[in-house]
C-alpha positions, 0 to 999 in steps of 0.5 A: 814691544814685548821684553823678548823682542827688545831691540839691542845688539842681538839684532845684528845676528840672524833671526834664528839665533835671536829666536832661540834666545827669545824662546828660553824660558825665564826660569832657565835664563840663569842656567843658559847664561851659566852654560854660555859663560863656560863655553866663552871662558873655554873657547876664548882661553880666559879661564886662567885669569884670576878674576874669571876663576873667582867670578865663575866660582862665585856664580856657580855657588850663588848665582851672584858675583861680588862687586869687587870681582866684577871690577877686577873683570872690568880691569882685565877687559880693559887690559885685553883691549889695551893689549889688542891695541898695542898688537894692532900698532905693531901689525900683529893681527893674530895677537890683536884678534886673540885679545879682541876675542878675549875682551869680548869674552870678558864683556860677555861675562860682565853682562852675565854677572851684572845683577842690574840688567834684567835676565831677558836683556842679559841673555840677549846681550850675552848671546851677541857678545858670545857670538863675537867672542867665539867668532860666530854663532855656532857655539852659541846656538849649541848652548841655546838649543839645550835650553829651548 
């Protein structure tokens, strides 16, 4: 099995989306991840979260995000999950979905910024999380096409 076809959650998406992700050349994976992160931040409206702003600034400057900032992103993710659960318990489906999508966006960013995950694996996992965060794969496909 090649690294490009490593199984993962991306297998839940269409073959077309998987194919686009796998056709991104290794030397532009970080650029594609950066663009995907911008789209996710914009659409899920998490750009006002301080740790997101810090992470995006660090990533744009150095293609690295500090451990401290990544921990703060994890805390923001947990808070969105808790807020989503609270909304669910009171029957507020709209707010639950907003928090769910924001949490998936934060998960996507955590994957993008994790230096311990190989680039090919990061793009595949980030594409999956971005598709969930965006409520479909159309926005993700728009990013991937730019880099294939």
